[in-house]
Structure formats: C-alpha cells, structure tokens
C-alpha positions in Angstrom: 134.0 65.5 72.4 131.7 68.1 73.9 130.9 68.1 77.6 128.0 69.8 79.2 129.4 71.6 82.2 127.6 73.4 85.0 124.1 73.4 86.5 122.7 76.0 84.1 123.8 74.2 81.0 122.6 70.8 82.2 119.2 72.3 83.2 118.9 74.0 79.8 119.7 70.7 78.0 117.2 68.8 80.1 114.6 71.7 79.8 114.0 71.9 83.5 113.9 75.0 85.7 115.1 73.6 89.0 118.3 71.8 90.0 116.2 69.8 92.5 114.6 68.0 89.5 118.0 67.1 88.2 119.1 65.7 91.6 115.8 63.8 91.8 116.4 62.2 88.4 120.0 61.4 89.4 118.8 59.7 92.6 115.7 57.9 91.3 116.4 57.3 87.6 120.3 57.2 87.6 120.9 60.3 85.5 124.7 60.1 84.7 125.8 63.3 86.3 129.5 63.4 87.3 131.4 66.0 89.3 134.8 67.7 88.5 137.4 68.0 91.3 136.0 71.5 92.0 132.5 70.0 92.5 131.2 71.5 89.2 128.7 69.0 87.7 129.1 67.7 84.1 127.5 65.2 81.8 128.6 63.6 78.6 126.2 64.3 75.7 126.3 60.6 74.5 125.4 59.3 78.0 122.7 61.9 78.3 121.1 60.9 75.0 121.1 57.2 76.0 119.6 58.1 79.3 116.9 60.2 77.7 115.9 57.3 75.5 115.6 54.9 78.6 113.8 57.6 80.6 111.3 58.2 77.8 110.5 54.5 77.4 110.0 54.2 81.2 107.6 57.2 81.2 105.6 55.7 78.2 105.2 52.4 80.1 104.2 54.2 83.3 101.5 56.2 81.3 100.2 53.0 79.8 99.3 51.6 83.2 
C-alpha cells in the first residue's frame, strides 16, 4: 500500500499551493489527514480518492444553487 507522506507530496496530489488550504479542507470538509509520531502528515490514497469524490459532489451541489 502506498502512503502519501509529507506536506509537499500531499499538496502536489491535491494540486494546491498552500498548506493552509489543506488545513482548511481538513477542518471544514473532513479531509482524512493523519500524523505520524514525528508530526509528519500523511494520507492514504484510497481514503483520499473517496474524499475527493465526496468533495466533488458537494461542490457540484453548491454550484447548482
């Protein structure tokens, strides 16, 4: 199983330029970021893919309003 480890790799995978965006998505949209004992963030690709589907559907609904 691959794991996406570190801020840069997570931001690259999400195609964002600012870690603040990732933190906002974690807080507001429950992005499944976890932390290793050394405080390095990581995310499991399967969980990220599921989250991206839910986030995309939520944004489509918001745009339709």
